[in-house]
N, C-alpha and C positions, 0 to 999 in steps of 0.2 A: 504494500499500500503506499502511496505517496503522501508524504507529509506536506502541509502548506507552510513551508518556511519562506519567509521574505528575506531576499537579499537586498542590500542597498544598491540602488542604481547609480553608477559612477557618472552617468550623464545628466544628473539633475542640475538645475540652474542654481543661482545664488539667491539667497533670501533678501527680502527688502531691508532687513537690518544690516546685512553685510554691505550692501550698496550704499546706505547712509553712512556707515563708518568709513568707507573708502572715500566718499565725497568730503566728509569732515576732514579727514587727514589731508587730502589734496588741497582743500581750502586753507588750511593752517600752513602748509608748506608754501603756498602761493603767497600768503600774507607776509610770511617771513622773507621770502626771496625778492619780492617786487621792489621794495625801497633800495635794496642793495643793487639790483640790477639798474634801476633808474639813476642812482648815483654814479654807477660805472659808466652808463651812457652819457651822462652830464660831463663827467671827467674826460671822457673821449672827445666830446665836441669842444671842450676848452682847450685841450691839447691840440687838436687839429686847427683851431683858430690861431693859436699863437705860433704854430708851425708855418701856416700860410702867410701870416704877417712877417715873419722872419725870412721866409723864402722870397717874398716880394722885396723886401729891403736888401737882401743879398743880390738878387737879380738887378736891381736898380744900381747898386754900387758896382757891380761887374760891368754893366752896360756903360755907365758913366766913364769907367776907365777904358773899356774897349773902343768906345766911339769918341773919346776925348772931349766930352761935353757934359754939362749938368744934366742930371736925371733926377726927377722928383717922385716921390710916393705920396699919394693922397689917401688918408684913411677917413672914410666917412663913417663916423661912429653912430651917427643919427639914423643911418639908412636901416631898413629892416628886410633882410638881414644886413649887418655892417659889410662894407666893401673895402677893398684895397685896390687902388688904381696906380699904375705906373705912368707918369706923364713926363713929357718934355716940353717945358714952358717956352723954348725957343722955337719949336716947330710951328709952322703956320697952320697946319691942320690939327695940331695937338694930337697926334696919333700916338705919342708916346715912345719911350725908349724901346719897348718891345711890342710896338704896334698897338698901344692903349690896351694893355692886358688888365681887364678888370676881374678881380677875383672876388667871389662872393663867399663871405665867411659863413660858418654854420648858423643856423637859425636861432637856436636857444642860447645865445651868448650875448654878453655886453662887453663893449671895448671902452676903456677909460684910459686917459693919459694925462700927464703933467707937461705935455709939450706946448710951447707958446702958440702953435697953430696946428692944423690938421695935416700939414705938409712937412716931409723930411726930405732935404734936398742933398745930393751927393755931388761934389765937384768932380772935375775931370781926373783928379788924383784919387777919388774914392773917399774923401774925407767929408765930414759934415760939421755944421755948427749947431745942429739940432740935438741937444742933449736932453734926455729924458727918459721916462719910464712908461711903457704901455702895459696895462693890465687887462686880461681877458678873464671873465668870470661867468658862471651860469646866470641866465636871465631869471630863473625861478629857483627858490630853494637856496639852501646852502651847499657849498661844494668847494673843492679845490680851486684856487685862483692862480692863474699862471701869469708871469710877467717877463717883459723883455726890455732890457736896459740898453740904451745907445749912448756911447761916450761921445763927447765932442771931440774934435780934432781928427783922430784917425777913423772914427766911425765904427769902433769895435763893438759888437753886440754879444750880449749873453742872456740866456733865459734862466728862469728858475720858478720857484713857488712863492707867491706873494703872501706875506704874512700880516700885513697891516690891514687897516680899515679903509674901505673904498666908498664910504658913504659920503665923505667930504672930498677935500682935495687930497691927491696922493702924496705921501711923505717922501717920495724919491726912491732912489735905489737902495736905500738901507733895509727896506723891508723885502727886497727881492733876494731871496736866499737860494744859493745854488742847490740843486737837489741832493749833492753829496754833503752839503752842510747840515741837512736836516736829519 
């Protein structure tokens, strides 16, 4: 005689309780990871912005030396997003040292500086009289601020992390710490 013994079926689905527990765990992990991910993305945009500004300045300096004429960078901090434009003020068409290359910076950043104007000019020798600090920071929230310091005379540039307050006027290059100093 056959007995009616029931064996558990391995192809049974999951219970509603198991689905709810999995959803709660996924939600908790997403809540923990999202701020960290957003901060990392903001930091990447700030780094990309300062790198683009530095590359534009270096390009203008090289073109000034190569073409034996003044080359100027214009930083439009008020544009949305901010832009960097290489211009040759002596050219009639103002097409620039590199054909008026306008570089659009990342959207979620703010550019601040203590330069006397929004232009940085390099002479045919590659030097400049525009001494100052440019700071790039996230437009929303708090995050790491990057800085670029331009020395007068030789036009030497260095980048770092800005540790000062940017709500008022910038304190200069004293707050621009080299990454190895931190």
